[in-house]
C-alpha positions as CSV (number, residue, x, y, z in Angstrom):
1,M,19.5,20.4,-26.8
2,A,22.8,22.6,-26.0
3,P,24.8,21.0,-23.3
4,S,26.5,24.0,-22.4
5,F,24.0,25.6,-21.8
6,W,23.6,23.7,-18.3
7,Q,27.2,24.1,-17.0
8,G,26.1,25.7,-13.1
9,K,22.5,26.1,-13.8
10,R,20.5,25.7,-10.5
11,V,18.1,22.9,-10.8
12,F,15.9,21.5,-8.6
13,L,14.5,18.4,-9.4
14,T,11.5,16.8,-7.5
15,G,11.5,12.5,-7.4
16,H,14.8,12.3,-7.7
17,T,15.3,8.7,-5.8
18,G,12.5,7.5,-8.7
19,F,13.4,5.6,-12.0
20,K,12.8,8.6,-14.4
21,G,14.2,11.3,-11.5
22,S,17.3,9.1,-11.4
23,W,18.3,9.0,-15.1
24,L,17.2,13.2,-15.4
25,A,19.6,13.6,-12.4
26,L,22.6,12.2,-13.9
27,W,22.2,13.6,-17.0
28,L,22.3,17.0,-15.2
29,Q,25.1,16.0,-13.2
30,S,27.2,14.4,-16.5
31,L,26.4,18.4,-17.9
32,G,27.4,20.0,-14.9
33,A,24.4,21.2,-13.5
34,T,24.0,22.5,-9.7
35,V,21.2,20.1,-8.8
36,V,19.1,19.9,-5.6
37,G,16.8,17.5,-5.2
38,Y,13.9,16.5,-3.0
39,A,11.9,13.2,-2.8
40,F,10.6,10.1,-0.8
41,E,13.4,7.5,0.0
42,P,13.9,5.3,-2.9
43,A,10.6,3.2,-3.0
44,T,11.9,-0.3,-4.4
45,Q,15.1,-2.5,-3.5
46,P,17.0,-2.6,-5.5
47,N,17.0,1.0,-7.3
48,L,18.9,3.0,-10.0
49,F,19.3,5.5,-7.4
50,Q,21.5,3.5,-5.2
51,L,23.1,1.9,-7.7
52,A,23.7,4.2,-10.1
53,R,24.9,6.6,-6.9
54,V,22.8,9.2,-7.8
55,A,23.6,11.5,-4.7
56,E,27.1,11.3,-5.5
57,G,27.0,14.4,-7.5
58,M,24.0,16.6,-6.0
59,T,22.6,17.3,-2.8
60,S,19.6,14.8,-1.8
61,V,17.0,15.7,0.5
62,M,14.5,13.4,1.7
63,G,11.1,15.2,2.1
64,D,7.7,14.7,1.2
65,I,5.8,16.7,-1.9
66,R,3.1,16.8,0.5
67,E,4.6,19.0,3.0
68,L,4.5,22.6,1.7
69,P,6.0,24.2,4.7
70,R,9.3,22.2,4.1
71,L,9.4,22.3,0.6
72,K,9.0,25.8,0.9
73,Q,12.8,26.3,2.8
74,V,14.4,24.2,1.0
75,M,13.8,25.6,-2.3
76,A,14.0,29.3,-0.9
77,E,17.4,27.8,0.7
78,F,18.7,26.6,-2.7
79,S,17.0,29.3,-5.1
80,P,16.9,27.7,-8.3
81,E,16.7,28.7,-11.7
82,I,15.0,26.0,-13.4
83,V,12.7,23.2,-11.6
84,F,11.8,19.9,-12.7
85,H,9.2,18.0,-11.0
86,L,8.6,14.6,-11.0
87,A,7.5,13.3,-7.8
88,A,4.4,11.3,-8.0
89,Q,2.2,8.6,-7.0
90,A,3.0,6.8,-11.0
91,L,1.2,3.4,-10.8
92,V,-2.2,2.8,-11.9
93,R,-2.8,-0.5,-10.3
94,E,-1.5,1.5,-7.2
95,S,-3.7,4.2,-7.6
96,Y,-7.1,1.5,-7.4
97,Q,-5.6,0.8,-3.8
98,N,-4.8,3.6,-2.1
99,P,-6.9,6.8,-3.9
100,V,-6.4,9.0,-1.9
101,D,-2.7,8.7,-1.5
102,T,-2.5,9.1,-5.0
103,Y,-4.9,12.1,-5.9
104,A,-2.6,13.9,-2.3
105,T,0.8,13.1,-4.4
106,N,-0.3,14.2,-7.7
107,V,-2.3,17.1,-7.4
108,M,-1.7,18.6,-4.0
109,G,2.3,18.0,-4.3
110,T,1.7,19.9,-7.7
111,V,-0.1,22.5,-6.0
112,N,2.7,23.1,-3.3
113,L,5.3,23.0,-5.8
114,L,4.3,25.3,-8.1
115,E,3.2,27.8,-4.8
116,A,7.0,27.0,-3.9
117,V,7.8,28.6,-7.1
118,R,5.2,31.3,-6.8
119,Q,7.1,32.1,-3.1
120,T,10.7,31.8,-4.1
121,K,13.0,34.6,-6.2
122,G,14.9,33.4,-8.9
123,V,12.7,30.4,-10.7
124,R,12.7,31.2,-13.8
125,A,11.5,28.3,-15.4
126,V,9.2,25.6,-14.4
127,V,8.8,21.5,-16.4
128,N,5.8,20.0,-14.6
129,V,6.1,16.2,-16.1
130,T,3.1,14.6,-16.5
131,S,1.7,11.4,-18.1
132,D,0.4,10.7,-21.6
133,K,-2.8,9.3,-19.4
134,C,-4.2,12.3,-18.6
135,Y,-6.5,12.8,-21.8
136,E,-9.8,11.4,-22.0
137,N,-9.2,8.2,-23.6
138,R,-11.3,7.8,-26.4
139,E,-9.0,4.4,-27.5
140,W,-9.4,5.6,-31.1
141,V,-6.5,4.9,-33.5
142,W,-5.6,8.9,-33.9
143,G,-2.3,10.6,-31.4
144,Y,-3.6,12.7,-28.8
145,R,-2.7,16.3,-29.2
146,E,-2.1,18.9,-26.9
147,T,-5.5,20.3,-27.3
148,E,-7.5,17.2,-26.8
149,P,-9.8,17.2,-23.4
150,L,-8.0,15.7,-20.6
151,G,-9.7,12.9,-18.4
152,G,-8.8,9.6,-16.9
153,Y,-10.9,6.5,-16.2
154,D,-8.7,5.5,-13.2
155,P,-7.5,7.6,-10.4
156,Y,-3.9,7.9,-11.6
157,S,-5.2,9.1,-15.1
158,S,-7.3,11.6,-13.1
159,S,-4.9,12.8,-11.2
160,K,-2.6,13.9,-13.7
161,A,-5.5,15.6,-15.8
162,C,-6.2,17.5,-12.2
163,A,-1.9,18.3,-12.0
164,E,-2.5,19.8,-15.9
165,L,-5.7,21.7,-14.8
166,V,-3.4,23.2,-11.2
167,T,-0.5,24.1,-13.8
168,G,-3.1,25.9,-15.8
169,A,-4.6,27.2,-13.4
170,Y,-1.4,28.0,-11.8
171,R,0.4,29.6,-15.2
172,N,-2.7,31.9,-16.6
173,S,-3.1,33.5,-12.2
174,F,0.6,34.2,-11.1
175,F,2.6,33.0,-14.4
176,N,0.7,34.5,-17.2
177,S,2.8,35.4,-20.3
178,D,1.3,39.1,-20.9
179,N,3.0,39.5,-17.3
180,Y,6.1,37.9,-17.5
181,L,8.4,40.9,-17.7
182,K,7.2,41.3,-14.0
183,H,6.9,37.6,-13.0
184,R,9.7,36.3,-15.1
185,V,8.4,32.2,-14.7
186,A,7.6,30.3,-17.5
187,V,5.4,26.8,-16.9
188,A,5.3,24.5,-18.5
189,T,4.0,20.7,-18.5
190,A,5.8,17.4,-20.6
191,R,3.4,14.5,-21.1
192,A,5.0,11.6,-21.7
193,G,4.2,7.6,-23.3
194,N,5.3,4.3,-21.4
195,V,9.1,4.8,-20.4
196,I,11.4,1.6,-20.1
197,G,14.7,1.6,-19.0
198,G,17.8,-0.2,-17.0
199,G,16.9,0.5,-13.3
200,D,13.0,0.2,-12.7
201,W,11.4,-2.5,-10.3
202,A,8.4,-1.1,-9.7
203,I,5.6,-3.4,-9.1
204,D,2.9,-3.6,-12.1
205,R,4.6,-2.4,-14.9
206,L,5.2,-4.4,-17.7
207,V,9.2,-4.6,-18.4
208,P,9.7,-4.8,-14.6
209,D,7.6,-7.5,-14.4
210,C,8.9,-9.3,-17.4
211,L,12.9,-8.7,-16.2
212,R,12.3,-10.2,-12.7
213,A,10.7,-13.3,-14.2
214,F,13.3,-14.0,-16.8
215,E,15.8,-13.4,-14.1
216,K,14.4,-16.5,-12.5
217,G,14.4,-18.3,-16.2
218,Q,10.6,-17.7,-15.3
219,F,7.8,-17.4,-18.4
220,V,6.0,-14.0,-17.6
221,K,2.5,-13.5,-16.9
222,L,0.8,-10.7,-19.6
223,R,-2.5,-9.5,-18.5
224,S,-3.6,-7.3,-21.7
225,P,-1.2,-8.8,-24.4
226,H,-3.0,-6.8,-27.1
227,A,-3.0,-3.3,-25.7
228,I,-1.0,-0.7,-27.7
229,R,1.2,1.8,-26.1
230,P,3.8,4.2,-27.2
231,W,7.1,2.9,-25.9
232,Q,9.9,4.7,-25.3
233,Y,13.4,4.4,-23.4
234,V,14.0,6.7,-20.4
235,I,16.2,9.0,-21.7
236,E,14.4,9.6,-24.7
237,P,12.0,12.3,-23.1
238,I,14.0,13.7,-20.5
239,S,16.0,14.9,-23.8
240,G,12.8,17.0,-24.4
241,Y,12.0,17.8,-20.9
242,L,15.9,19.3,-20.7
243,L,15.3,21.0,-24.1
244,L,11.5,22.4,-22.9
245,A,13.8,24.0,-20.4
246,E,16.2,25.7,-22.1
247,K,13.4,26.8,-24.0
248,L,11.6,28.3,-20.8
249,M,14.7,30.5,-20.0
250,S,15.3,31.8,-23.8
251,S,14.2,35.3,-24.5
252,D,11.0,33.6,-26.8
253,A,10.1,31.8,-23.3
254,C,6.5,32.6,-23.7
255,R,6.0,30.8,-26.3
256,Y,7.0,27.8,-24.9
257,A,5.0,28.1,-21.9
258,S,2.2,25.3,-22.5
259,A,1.6,21.3,-22.7
260,W,3.9,19.3,-24.6
261,N,3.5,15.7,-26.1
262,F,6.7,13.5,-25.6
263,G,6.6,10.2,-27.1
264,P,8.0,7.5,-30.1
265,D,6.6,8.2,-33.7
266,A,4.4,5.7,-35.4
267,K,7.1,3.0,-35.6
268,G,7.2,3.0,-31.2
269,D,4.0,1.8,-31.0
270,A,3.7,-1.9,-30.4
271,T,1.3,-4.2,-27.9
272,V,2.2,-5.2,-25.2
273,G,2.5,-9.2,-26.3
274,K,5.3,-7.6,-29.0
275,V,6.9,-5.7,-26.2
276,A,6.8,-9.2,-24.0
277,T,7.9,-11.3,-26.7
278,T,10.8,-9.5,-28.1
279,L,12.1,-8.9,-24.2
280,A,11.9,-12.5,-24.1
281,H,13.9,-13.2,-27.4
282,L,16.4,-10.5,-26.5
283,W,17.4,-11.6,-22.9
284,G,18.1,-15.3,-24.0
285,K,17.7,-18.6,-22.4
286,N,14.6,-19.7,-20.3
287,A,13.0,-16.7,-21.1
288,G,9.3,-16.4,-22.4
289,V,5.4,-15.3,-22.3
290,E,2.1,-16.7,-21.4
291,I,-1.3,-15.2,-21.0
292,D,-2.8,-14.7,-17.4
293,A,-6.5,-16.0,-17.7
294,S,-7.7,-14.2,-14.3
295,E,-10.4,-11.9,-15.0
296,N,-10.0,-10.2,-11.3
297,H,-7.9,-7.2,-13.5
298,P,-8.9,-3.3,-12.5
299,H,-9.6,-1.3,-16.1
300,E,-6.4,-0.2,-18.2
301,A,-6.6,1.4,-21.6
302,G,-6.3,-0.8,-24.6
303,L,-4.7,2.2,-27.2
304,L,-3.4,5.3,-27.0
305,R,-1.5,7.3,-28.6
306,L,0.4,10.5,-28.3
307,D,0.9,13.1,-31.7
308,I,4.4,14.5,-30.8
309,T,3.8,16.9,-33.9
310,R,4.2,20.4,-32.3
311,V,7.3,19.1,-30.1
312,R,8.8,18.0,-33.8
313,T,7.9,21.4,-35.0
314,E,8.1,24.1,-32.5
315,L,10.9,22.5,-30.2
316,G,12.6,21.1,-33.0
317,W,12.8,17.5,-31.1
318,Q,12.2,14.0,-32.3
319,P,12.9,10.2,-30.5
320,C,16.1,8.7,-31.7
321,W,15.8,5.1,-31.1
322,S,13.6,2.4,-31.9
323,V,11.2,0.1,-29.5
324,K,13.6,-2.3,-30.4
325,Q,16.8,-0.3,-29.4
326,A,14.9,0.8,-26.7
327,L,14.2,-2.8,-25.3
328,Q,17.8,-3.8,-26.2
329,A,19.2,-1.5,-23.9
330,T,17.0,-2.4,-21.1
331,V,18.5,-6.1,-21.2
332,D,21.7,-4.8,-21.9
333,W,21.5,-2.6,-18.4
334,H,19.5,-5.1,-16.7
335,Q,22.1,-7.7,-17.8
336,A,25.2,-5.8,-16.6
337,W,23.8,-5.5,-13.4
338,L,23.8,-9.0,-13.2
339,R,27.3,-9.0,-14.0
340,G,28.0,-6.9,-11.2
341,Q,29.2,-3.4,-13.4
342,D,29.9,0.1,-12.1
343,M,25.9,0.9,-12.9
344,R,26.9,4.7,-12.5
345,E,29.3,4.9,-15.1
346,Y,27.1,2.0,-17.6
347,S,24.4,4.4,-17.4
348,L,26.3,7.8,-17.8
349,S,27.7,5.2,-21.2
350,Q,24.2,4.9,-22.3
351,I,23.2,8.6,-22.0
352,A,26.3,9.5,-23.6
353,A,25.5,6.9,-26.4
354,Y,21.9,8.5,-26.9
355,Q,24.1,11.6,-27.3
356,E,25.8,10.9,-29.8
357,T,22.7,9.6,-32.2
358,Q,21.0,12.5,-31.4
359,S,23.5,14.5,-32.3
360,T,24.2,12.4,-35.2
361,L,20.6,12.6,-36.4
362,V,20.4,16.6,-35.5
363,N,23.2,16.8,-38.6
364,A,21.9,14.8,-41.0
365,L,19.2,16.9,-41.1
């Protein structure tokens, strides 16, 4: 990633009030980009968007991604060069309770975003952030490559596979590489593994559930302690999204207009039980883990891994922090918040620390 690239770039970011969107907005601000965000009000209290005062360094517009006329109007008024699409219903269990809203947001929201891009002059690069759950999960030990079949057992996973198909159809139909010199728009999707980090208070998500319990001096109850996931600190894949956007703005943009996996290496795979017990150890006193023996749980995948060979070889991106470092950074952030620290400054310091690690790693290669 080239920090100087972002100075003065006009960036449109959907979902900027969410967990991952707030981190991306902060990073873009620190790089000197001019950012407009479009999203609902924050979904939880507390939330990173307000605690880190994300709106201070950008233009924040409250809007519904499902409302195409408003979305088109806001995007046209700003005339961005780069678009990041993160607005989504992002929870598996919520998708069982509200499948219609999940599909409306994740599928038609993607259609609306791409339609707004199609009708806005000046857009050059689009990064649509989907999910590692977009793959047809066969629960095998190998990591999924970008060419594997799409699928999805639950409404959330299915909706993300649909968002990938929608993006592919728009890319083929309206932003085809064969006509790039005419439309000058490069569109890519980014599929990330489970992200963790400071400022996530989502319901029915492992790490926030752990931190809520530990904060109260309670044990956390685990539904699927043996399920294996790829874990990474939230700013890890965001660094990949930024790098991908830079590539989509390059003279070789068409080479990068496709799907990309962003996840940890094999050492980043860990069971739910291992992550929870490690978090409890890092937290300290009065933190522990127990198993929820109830059988009334919706289906969730037991094993999911990503193959990141392509981003390593073609983008030059690789993960920098181990699972232990990611969990430590998460606990540190949450405990800093409990101590009353300035969470905007603290969050920016974590981004700076990550950039330093990344720079050291790149220089060592």
